[in-house]
N, CA and C atoms as an extended XYZ file, in Angstrom:
447
Properties=species:S:1:pos:R:3:atomname:S:1:resname:S:1:resid:I:1 pbc="F F F"
N       -93.299     -182.421       14.135 N   MET     1
C       -92.541     -181.376       14.790 CA  MET     1
C       -91.334     -181.026       13.934 C   MET     1
N       -90.953     -179.776       13.985 N   THR     2
C       -89.776     -179.282       13.269 CA  THR     2
C       -88.811     -178.688       14.283 C   THR     2
N       -87.530     -178.945       14.071 N   ALA     3
C       -86.505     -178.431       14.973 CA  ALA     3
C       -85.356     -177.855       14.162 C   ALA     3
N       -84.784     -176.770       14.685 N   ILE     4
C       -83.574     -176.190       14.109 CA  ILE     4
C       -82.451     -176.388       15.115 C   ILE     4
N       -81.361     -176.967       14.655 N   GLY     5
C       -80.182     -177.120       15.490 CA  GLY     5
C       -79.080     -176.201       14.992 C   GLY     5
N       -78.329     -175.636       15.917 N   PHE     6
C       -77.236     -174.724       15.582 CA  PHE     6
C       -75.928     -175.231       16.153 C   PHE     6
N       -74.871     -174.951       15.430 N   ASN     7
C       -73.507     -175.195       15.873 CA  ASN     7
C       -72.671     -174.035       15.346 C   ASN     7
N       -71.738     -173.572       16.141 N   ILE     8
C       -70.886     -172.463       15.712 CA  ILE     8
C       -69.429     -172.867       15.825 C   ILE     8
N       -68.677     -172.527       14.803 N   SER     9
C       -67.230     -172.685       14.822 CA  SER     9
C       -66.632     -171.339       14.427 C   SER     9
N       -65.342     -171.203       14.468 N   LYS    10
C       -64.725     -169.933       14.128 CA  LYS    10
C       -65.067     -169.571       12.684 C   LYS    10
N       -65.817     -168.499       12.537 N   GLY    11
C       -66.136     -167.992       11.210 CA  GLY    11
C       -67.348     -168.592       10.534 C   GLY    11
N       -68.106     -169.495       11.202 N   ALA    12
C       -69.271     -170.094       10.543 CA  ALA    12
C       -70.350     -170.491       11.550 C   ALA    12
N       -71.596     -170.225       11.161 N   ILE    13
C       -72.771     -170.685       11.895 CA  ILE    13
C       -73.395     -171.789       11.049 C   ILE    13
N       -73.546     -172.957       11.631 N   TRP    14
C       -74.211     -174.074       10.962 CA  TRP    14
C       -75.623     -174.186       11.507 C   TRP    14
N       -76.595     -174.386       10.628 N   SER    15
C       -77.967     -174.649       11.056 CA  SER    15
C       -78.479     -175.863       10.300 C   SER    15
N       -79.255     -176.678       10.996 N   CYS    16
C       -79.846     -177.860       10.379 CA  CYS    16
C       -81.294     -177.953       10.828 C   CYS    16
N       -82.183     -178.140        9.875 N   VAL    17
C       -83.607     -178.287       10.163 CA  VAL    17
C       -83.981     -179.746        9.953 C   VAL    17
N       -84.607     -180.325       10.987 N   LEU    18
C       -85.109     -181.689       10.917 CA  LEU    18
C       -86.596     -181.694       11.213 C   LEU    18
N       -87.300     -182.624       10.600 N   ASP    19
C       -88.710     -182.895       10.897 CA  ASP    19
C       -88.794     -184.295       11.466 C   ASP    19
N       -90.005     -184.693       11.836 N   GLY    20
C       -90.233     -186.060       12.272 CA  GLY    20
C       -90.159     -186.214       13.769 C   GLY    20
N       -89.697     -187.382       14.175 N   THR    21
C       -89.599     -187.721       15.595 CA  THR    21
C       -88.167     -188.104       15.922 C   THR    21
N       -87.899     -188.237       17.199 N   ARG    22
C       -86.543     -188.623       17.592 CA  ARG    22
C       -86.200     -190.022       17.069 C   ARG    22
N       -87.197     -190.898       16.983 N   THR    23
C       -86.931     -192.246       16.479 CA  THR    23
C       -86.896     -192.316       14.961 C   THR    23
N       -87.434     -191.289       14.291 N   ALA    24
C       -87.437     -191.274       12.816 CA  ALA    24
C       -87.233     -189.852       12.302 C   ALA    24
N       -86.021     -189.286       12.514 N   PRO    25
C       -85.772     -187.913       12.046 CA  PRO    25
C       -85.664     -187.858       10.522 C   PRO    25
N       -86.120     -186.734        9.967 N   GLU    26
C       -86.043     -186.514        8.523 CA  GLU    26
C       -85.360     -185.183        8.255 C   GLU    26
N       -84.381     -185.211        7.376 N   PHE    27
C       -83.627     -184.019        7.012 CA  PHE    27
C       -84.494     -183.082        6.172 C   PHE    27
N       -84.407     -181.778        6.479 N   ARG    28
C       -85.140     -180.783        5.701 CA  ARG    28
C       -84.224     -179.737        5.084 C   ARG    28
N       -83.224     -179.258        5.850 N   ASP    29
C       -82.391     -178.174        5.330 CA  ASP    29
C       -81.091     -178.087        6.132 C   ASP    29
N       -80.058     -177.622        5.451 N   LEU    30
C       -78.761     -177.404        6.083 CA  LEU    30
C       -78.230     -176.080        5.579 C   LEU    30
N       -77.702     -175.272        6.480 N   GLY    31
C       -77.148     -173.988        6.077 CA  GLY    31
C       -75.859     -173.682        6.799 C   GLY    31
N       -75.046     -172.878        6.134 N   ARG    32
C       -73.814     -172.376        6.750 CA  ARG    32
C       -73.697     -170.915        6.388 C   ARG    32
N       -73.606     -170.091        7.405 N   GLN    33
C       -73.416     -168.653        7.228 CA  GLN    33
C       -72.026     -168.313        7.738 C   GLN    33
N       -71.229     -167.724        6.880 N   ARG    34
C       -69.865     -167.331        7.281 CA  ARG    34
C       -69.888     -165.929        7.900 C   ARG    34
N       -68.957     -165.713        8.824 N   PHE    35
C       -68.812     -164.399        9.444 CA  PHE    35
C       -67.344     -164.153        9.762 C   PHE    35
N       -67.015     -162.881        9.937 N   ASN    36
C       -65.658     -162.485       10.295 CA  ASN    36
C       -65.580     -162.429       11.824 C   ASN    36
N       -64.881     -163.389       12.460 N   PRO    37
C       -64.833     -163.409       13.918 CA  PRO    37
C       -64.012     -162.276       14.519 C   PRO    37
N       -63.273     -161.552       13.683 N   ASP    38
C       -62.412     -160.480       14.180 CA  ASP    38
C       -63.054     -159.102       14.099 C   ASP    38
N       -64.301     -159.031       13.638 N   GLN    39
C       -64.943     -157.719       13.558 CA  GLN    39
C       -65.275     -157.211       14.965 C   GLN    39
N       -65.469     -155.913       15.136 N   PRO    40
C       -65.780     -155.367       16.464 CA  PRO    40
C       -67.025     -156.034       17.066 C   PRO    40
N       -67.045     -156.176       18.373 N   ARG    41
C       -68.116     -156.885       19.075 CA  ARG    41
C       -69.515     -156.353       18.768 C   ARG    41
N       -69.749     -155.033       18.730 N   PRO    42
C       -71.108     -154.568       18.415 CA  PRO    42
C       -71.577     -155.014       17.024 C   PRO    42
N       -70.683     -154.961       16.039 N   GLU    43
C       -71.047     -155.404       14.693 CA  GLU    43
C       -71.279     -156.911       14.656 C   GLU    43
N       -70.454     -157.648       15.404 N   LEU    44
C       -70.612     -159.096       15.480 CA  LEU    44
C       -71.952     -159.452       16.121 C   LEU    44
N       -72.307     -158.771       17.202 N   ALA    45
C       -73.592     -159.016       17.869 CA  ALA    45
C       -74.756     -158.700       16.935 C   ALA    45
N       -74.666     -157.608       16.221 N   ASN    46
C       -75.723     -157.244       15.281 CA  ASN    46
C       -75.846     -158.295       14.181 C   ASN    46
N       -74.722     -158.761       13.671 N   TYR    47
C       -74.724     -159.796       12.639 CA  TYR    47
C       -75.429     -161.053       13.150 C   TYR    47
N       -75.057     -161.511       14.345 N   PHE    48
C       -75.665     -162.722       14.892 CA  PHE    48
C       -77.173     -162.552       15.078 C   PHE    48
N       -77.597     -161.414       15.611 N   LYS    49
C       -79.036     -161.216       15.823 CA  LYS    49
C       -79.780     -161.239       14.494 C   LYS    49
N       -79.244     -160.599       13.503 N   GLN    50
C       -79.902     -160.552       12.197 CA  GLN    50
C       -79.952     -161.932       11.541 C   GLN    50
N       -78.818     -162.596       11.457 N   VAL    51
C       -78.735     -163.886       10.752 CA  VAL    51
C       -79.517     -164.972       11.488 C   VAL    51
N       -79.365     -165.053       12.797 N   LEU    52
C       -80.093     -166.073       13.551 CA  LEU    52
C       -81.600     -165.851       13.437 C   LEU    52
N       -82.029     -164.597       13.492 N   GLY    53
C       -83.449     -164.291       13.321 CA  GLY    53
C       -83.963     -164.696       11.944 C   GLY    53
N       -83.170     -164.438       10.913 N   GLU    54
C       -83.579     -164.812        9.550 CA  GLU    54
C       -83.702     -166.320        9.394 C   GLU    54
N       -82.776     -167.060        9.968 N   ILE    55
C       -82.834     -168.522        9.888 CA  ILE    55
C       -84.093     -169.030       10.580 C   ILE    55
N       -84.348     -168.539       11.770 N   ILE    56
C       -85.514     -168.985       12.539 CA  ILE    56
C       -86.814     -168.602       11.834 C   ILE    56
N       -86.861     -167.407       11.266 N   ASP    57
C       -88.092     -166.934       10.622 CA  ASP    57
C       -88.474     -167.734        9.382 C   ASP    57
N       -87.527     -168.448        8.792 N   ARG    58
C       -87.832     -169.267        7.609 CA  ARG    58
C       -88.559     -170.556        7.953 C   ARG    58
N       -88.569     -170.930        9.232 N   VAL    59
C       -89.172     -172.197        9.653 CA  VAL    59
C       -90.325     -171.897       10.617 C   VAL    59
N       -91.558     -172.221       10.231 N   PRO    60
C       -92.700     -171.924       11.102 CA  PRO    60
C       -92.661     -172.712       12.422 C   PRO    60
N       -92.763     -172.018       13.524 N   SER    61
C       -92.893     -172.591       14.870 CA  SER    61
C       -91.919     -173.716       15.202 C   SER    61
N       -90.634     -173.491       15.040 N   PRO    62
C       -89.690     -174.574       15.331 CA  PRO    62
C       -89.350     -174.671       16.814 C   PRO    62
N       -88.864     -175.838       17.212 N   ARG    63
C       -88.119     -175.970       18.456 CA  ARG    63
C       -86.693     -175.608       18.084 C   ARG    63
N       -85.954     -175.017       18.978 N   ILE    64
C       -84.592     -174.575       18.700 CA  ILE    64
C       -83.648     -175.225       19.701 C   ILE    64
N       -82.491     -175.646       19.199 N   ALA    65
C       -81.475     -176.231       20.066 CA  ALA    65
C       -80.102     -175.856       19.523 C   ALA    65
N       -79.120     -175.885       20.398 N   TYR    66
C       -77.769     -175.586       19.960 CA  TYR    66
C       -76.757     -176.383       20.763 C   TYR    66
N       -75.604     -176.582       20.122 N   ARG    67
C       -74.486     -177.238       20.801 CA  ARG    67
C       -73.606     -176.148       21.391 C   ARG    67
N       -73.525     -176.154       22.686 N   LEU    68
C       -72.689     -175.197       23.404 CA  LEU    68
C       -71.293     -175.767       23.542 C   LEU    68
N       -70.325     -175.063       23.028 N   THR    69
C       -68.945     -175.506       23.178 CA  THR    69
C       -68.387     -174.960       24.489 C   THR    69
N       -67.603     -175.758       25.118 N   LEU    70
C       -66.963     -175.353       26.372 CA  LEU    70
C       -65.466     -175.176       26.168 C   LEU    70
N       -65.062     -174.985       24.918 N   ASN    71
C       -63.644     -174.937       24.568 CA  ASN    71
C       -63.063     -173.534       24.434 C   ASN    71
N       -63.819     -172.499       24.670 N   ALA    72
C       -63.304     -171.133       24.526 CA  ALA    72
C       -62.225     -170.882       25.579 C   ALA    72
N       -61.070     -170.446       25.108 N   LYS    73
C       -59.937     -170.234       26.009 CA  LYS    73
C       -59.499     -168.773       26.098 C   LYS    73
N       -60.128     -167.913       25.310 N   SER    74
C       -59.760     -166.492       25.337 CA  SER    74
C       -61.015     -165.654       25.144 C   SER    74
N       -60.910     -164.376       25.442 N   ALA    75
C       -62.052     -163.471       25.250 CA  ALA    75
C       -62.475     -163.437       23.790 C   ALA    75
N       -61.509     -163.506       22.882 N   ASP    76
C       -61.845     -163.501       21.458 CA  ASP    76
C       -62.658     -164.742       21.085 C   ASP    76
N       -62.286     -165.890       21.621 N   GLN    77
C       -63.038     -167.114       21.340 CA  GLN    77
C       -64.428     -167.072       21.968 C   GLN    77
N       -64.552     -166.541       23.165 N   VAL    78
C       -65.863     -166.410       23.805 CA  VAL    78
C       -66.778     -165.547       22.938 C   VAL    78
N       -66.214     -164.510       22.322 N   ALA    79
C       -67.017     -163.588       21.512 CA  ALA    79
C       -67.690     -164.280       20.334 C   ALA    79
N       -67.028     -165.278       19.739 N   TYR    80
C       -67.662     -165.940       18.595 CA  TYR    80
C       -68.147     -167.359       18.884 C   TYR    80
N       -67.751     -167.968       20.007 N   LEU    81
C       -68.203     -169.325       20.314 CA  LEU    81
C       -69.334     -169.372       21.337 C   LEU    81
N       -69.398     -168.423       22.262 N   CYS    82
C       -70.409     -168.448       23.325 CA  CYS    82
C       -71.401     -167.295       23.231 C   CYS    82
N       -70.899     -166.101       22.991 N   PHE    83
C       -71.725     -164.899       22.911 CA  PHE    83
C       -72.915     -165.053       21.960 C   PHE    83
N       -72.750     -165.668       20.780 N   PRO    84
C       -73.880     -165.801       19.857 CA  PRO    84
C       -75.056     -166.575       20.445 C   PRO    84
N       -74.786     -167.488       21.375 N   PHE    85
C       -75.886     -168.267       21.921 CA  PHE    85
C       -76.732     -167.469       22.905 C   PHE    85
N       -76.135     -166.471       23.545 N   GLY    86
C       -76.941     -165.538       24.339 CA  GLY    86
C       -77.897     -164.777       23.427 C   GLY    86
N       -77.390     -164.371       22.279 N   ILE    87
C       -78.222     -163.661       21.301 CA  ILE    87
C       -79.291     -164.603       20.749 C   ILE    87
N       -78.943     -165.861       20.486 N   LEU    88
C       -79.921     -166.837       20.016 CA  LEU    88
C       -81.030     -167.030       21.046 C   LEU    88
N       -80.681     -167.091       22.321 N   ASN    89
C       -81.695     -167.201       23.368 CA  ASN    89
C       -82.612     -165.983       23.383 C   ASN    89
N       -82.052     -164.792       23.185 N   LEU    90
C       -82.858     -163.581       23.132 CA  LEU    90
C       -83.817     -163.616       21.936 C   LEU    90
N       -83.323     -164.001       20.774 N   VAL    91
C       -84.161     -164.084       19.574 CA  VAL    91
C       -85.295     -165.085       19.797 C   VAL    91
N       -84.985     -166.238       20.370 N   ALA    92
C       -86.024     -167.242       20.649 CA  ALA    92
C       -87.051     -166.687       21.637 C   ALA    92
N       -86.574     -166.011       22.674 N   HIS    93
C       -87.480     -165.420       23.664 CA  HIS    93
C       -88.407     -164.389       23.015 C   HIS    93
N       -87.850     -163.537       22.175 N   GLU    94
C       -88.660     -162.513       21.498 CA  GLU    94
C       -89.748     -163.126       20.622 C   GLU    94
N       -89.505     -164.332       20.108 N   ARG    95
C       -90.478     -165.005       19.234 CA  ARG    95
C       -91.332     -166.022       19.988 C   ARG    95
N       -91.104     -166.159       21.293 N   GLY    96
C       -91.884     -167.090       22.103 CA  GLY    96
C       -91.613     -168.554       21.779 C   GLY    96
N       -90.372     -168.869       21.404 N   LEU    97
C       -90.015     -170.226       20.996 CA  LEU    97
C       -89.203     -170.940       22.067 C   LEU    97
N       -89.431     -172.241       22.189 N   ALA    98
C       -88.664     -173.062       23.124 CA  ALA    98
C       -87.243     -173.236       22.597 C   ALA    98
N       -86.293     -173.227       23.508 N   ILE    99
C       -84.884     -173.386       23.130 CA  ILE    99
C       -84.178     -174.258       24.162 C   ILE    99
N       -83.301     -175.114       23.682 N   ASP   100
C       -82.526     -176.006       24.550 CA  ASP   100
C       -81.065     -175.949       24.142 C   ASP   100
N       -80.200     -176.282       25.087 N   GLN   101
C       -78.770     -176.340       24.789 CA  GLN   101
C       -78.228     -177.704       25.189 C   GLN   101
N       -77.194     -178.112       24.475 N   PHE   102
C       -76.556     -179.398       24.721 CA  PHE   102
C       -75.057     -179.236       24.566 C   PHE   102
N       -74.322     -180.075       25.247 N   THR   103
C       -72.896     -180.198       24.983 CA  THR   103
C       -72.722     -181.446       24.124 C   THR   103
N       -71.559     -181.622       23.555 N   THR   104
C       -71.322     -182.792       22.711 CA  THR   104
C       -71.581     -184.082       23.481 C   THR   104
N       -71.259     -184.111       24.760 N   ALA   105
C       -71.478     -185.312       25.572 CA  ALA   105
C       -72.965     -185.651       25.702 C   ALA   105
N       -73.843     -184.683       25.522 N   SER   106
C       -75.288     -184.920       25.611 CA  SER   106
C       -75.808     -185.816       24.499 C   SER   106
N       -75.085     -185.865       23.382 N   PHE   107
C       -75.531     -186.657       22.230 CA  PHE   107
C       -75.159     -188.120       22.449 C   PHE   107
N       -75.778     -188.709       23.447 N   SER   108
C       -75.424     -190.068       23.855 CA  SER   108
C       -76.225     -191.118       23.091 C   SER   108
N       -75.746     -192.338       23.175 N   LYS   109
C       -76.438     -193.460       22.537 CA  LYS   109
C       -77.846     -193.599       23.099 C   LYS   109
N       -77.992     -193.431       24.393 N   LYS   110
C       -79.309     -193.554       25.031 CA  LYS   110
C       -80.245     -192.440       24.548 C   LYS   110
N       -79.754     -191.211       24.492 N   ALA   111
C       -80.596     -190.081       24.086 CA  ALA   111
C       -81.051     -190.192       22.635 C   ALA   111
N       -80.171     -190.682       21.764 N   LEU   112
C       -80.480     -190.758       20.335 CA  LEU   112
C       -81.095     -192.090       19.924 C   LEU   112
N       -80.975     -193.094       20.768 N   GLY   113
C       -81.478     -194.408       20.408 CA  GLY   113
C       -80.682     -195.043       19.285 C   GLY   113
N       -79.383     -194.751       19.256 N   PHE   114
C       -78.496     -195.264       18.217 CA  PHE   114
C       -77.314     -195.927       18.899 C   PHE   114
N       -76.947     -197.109       18.463 N   SER   115
C       -75.910     -197.844       19.179 CA  SER   115
C       -74.485     -197.528       18.726 C   SER   115
N       -74.311     -196.820       17.617 N   GLY   116
C       -72.972     -196.514       17.120 CA  GLY   116
C       -72.493     -195.139       17.532 C   GLY   116
N       -71.502     -194.658       16.813 N   ASP   117
C       -70.937     -193.332       17.042 CA  ASP   117
C       -71.971     -192.251       16.741 C   ASP   117
N       -71.999     -191.213       17.563 N   ARG   118
C       -73.008     -190.159       17.404 CA  ARG   118
C       -72.929     -189.465       16.046 C   ARG   118
N       -71.734     -189.254       15.525 N   LEU   119
C       -71.626     -188.616       14.210 CA  LEU   119
C       -72.074     -189.561       13.100 C   LEU   119
N       -71.798     -190.856       13.267 N   ASP   120
C       -72.284     -191.838       12.295 CA  ASP   120
C       -73.809     -191.931       12.328 C   ASP   120
N       -74.400     -191.662       13.495 N   ALA   121
C       -75.864     -191.701       13.602 CA  ALA   121
C       -76.506     -190.724       12.614 C   ALA   121
N       -75.844     -189.613       12.354 N   CYS   122
C       -76.385     -188.619       11.416 CA  CYS   122
C       -76.556     -189.186       10.015 C   CYS   122
N       -75.739     -190.148        9.667 N   ASP   123
C       -75.829     -190.739        8.337 CA  ASP   123
C       -77.035     -191.658        8.178 C   ASP   123
N       -77.782     -191.877        9.279 N   THR   124
C       -79.007     -192.675        9.202 CA  THR   124
C       -80.243     -191.795        9.023 C   THR   124
N       -80.079     -190.481        9.083 N   ILE   125
C       -81.215     -189.570        8.965 CA  ILE   125
C       -81.749     -189.604        7.536 C   ILE   125
N       -83.033     -189.840        7.409 N   LYS   126
C       -83.677     -189.934        6.096 CA  LYS   126
C       -83.544     -188.614        5.336 C   LYS   126
N       -83.067     -188.703        4.078 N   GLY   127
C       -82.974     -187.539        3.200 CA  GLY   127
C       -81.758     -186.665        3.419 C   GLY   127
N       -80.837     -187.085        4.262 N   ARG   128
C       -79.681     -186.257        4.603 CA  ARG   128
C       -78.724     -186.120        3.415 C   ARG   128
N       -77.858     -185.086        3.455 N   PRO   129
C       -76.870     -184.916        2.378 CA  PRO   129
C       -75.878     -186.081        2.361 C   PRO   129
N       -75.308     -186.349        1.214 N   ASP   130
C       -74.318     -187.427        1.114 CA  ASP   130
C       -73.032     -187.078        1.842 C   ASP   130
N       -72.591     -185.851        1.699 N   ASN   131
C       -71.340     -185.429        2.322 CA  ASN   131
C       -71.608     -184.234        3.223 C   ASN   131
N       -71.533     -184.473        4.506 N   TRP   132
C       -71.612     -183.350        5.437 CA  TRP   132
C       -70.556     -183.544        6.497 C   TRP   132
N       -70.017     -182.418        6.963 N   ASP   133
C       -68.882     -182.500        7.869 CA  ASP   133
C       -69.317     -182.524        9.329 C   ASP   133
N       -68.350     -182.593       10.198 N   ARG   134
C       -68.579     -182.690       11.641 CA  ARG   134
C       -69.426     -181.530       12.159 C   ARG   134
N       -69.124     -180.311       11.733 N   ASP   135
C       -69.879     -179.148       12.220 CA  ASP   135
C       -71.354     -179.216       11.821 C   ASP   135
N       -71.621     -179.644       10.597 N   ALA   136
C       -73.007     -179.793       10.145 CA  ALA   136
C       -73.709     -180.883       10.945 C   ALA   136
N       -73.016     -181.966       11.203 N   LYS   137
C       -73.612     -183.061       11.965 CA  LYS   137
C       -73.899     -182.649       13.404 C   LYS   137
N       -73.046     -181.815       13.986 N   LEU   138
C       -73.302     -181.335       15.351 CA  LEU   138
C       -74.553     -180.461       15.402 C   LEU   138
N       -74.795     -179.680       14.353 N   ALA   139
C       -76.047     -178.912       14.273 CA  ALA   139
C       -77.233     -179.864       14.153 C   ALA   139
N       -77.093     -180.916       13.329 N   ALA   140
C       -78.163     -181.901       13.167 CA  ALA   140
C       -78.447     -182.628       14.478 C   ALA   140
N       -77.404     -182.997       15.197 N   LEU   141
C       -77.604     -183.677       16.481 CA  LEU   141
C       -78.358     -182.798       17.464 C   LEU   141
N       -78.082     -181.509       17.448 N   SER   142
C       -78.804     -180.575       18.332 CA  SER   142
C       -80.291     -180.580       18.008 C   SER   142
N       -80.624     -180.507       16.720 N   ALA   143
C       -82.033     -180.543       16.326 CA  ALA   143
C       -82.667     -181.872       16.682 C   ALA   143
N       -81.949     -182.955       16.451 N   TRP   144
C       -82.450     -184.302       16.718 CA  TRP   144
C       -82.868     -184.457       18.184 C   TRP   144
N       -82.098     -183.863       19.083 N   MET   145
C       -82.347     -184.013       20.508 CA  MET   145
C       -83.673     -183.423       20.957 C   MET   145
N       -84.228     -182.460       20.213 N   VAL   146
C       -85.481     -181.833       20.656 CA  VAL   146
C       -86.703     -182.305       19.866 C   VAL   146
N       -86.503     -183.267       18.980 N   LEU   147
C       -87.660     -183.856       18.312 CA  LEU   147
C       -88.442     -184.697       19.298 C   LEU   147
N       -89.756     -184.715       19.207 N   ASP   148
C       -90.587     -185.528       20.096 CA  ASP   148
C       -90.518     -186.989       19.725 C   ASP   148
N       -90.789     -187.830       20.718 N   GLY   149
C       -90.959     -189.259       20.501 CA  GLY   149
C       -89.767     -189.912       19.995 C   GLY   149
């Protein structure tokens, strides 16, 4: 099984592709697409639909997951932290793909089968990059959660 996990921060979309199973995830790809969070909403929506679709189209028949942040405190933050996931759900629906959402608290020791810190768990993924930051790891954790077995 292949899964794509997404994480969004101000000005960047992180995507991570994992193969394998939940008990033995294997790293396949990591991407970061930068965007201007201050651009007008219609242009921002168009950008998200285009970029998210391109990322998904590069991976045949993936499961899709994302980390939903609950930290948006203003309309501007909602526009770039939450709004893109509505568009991601639409893109997945148009392609007939399964999609799941998680909060950071969902990445539990029980769910991942890892006894340490959830971000440290990412460093056990076979083939992973040597240096990846918190945002990249949150995308990886999202993908990890939808791997079978």
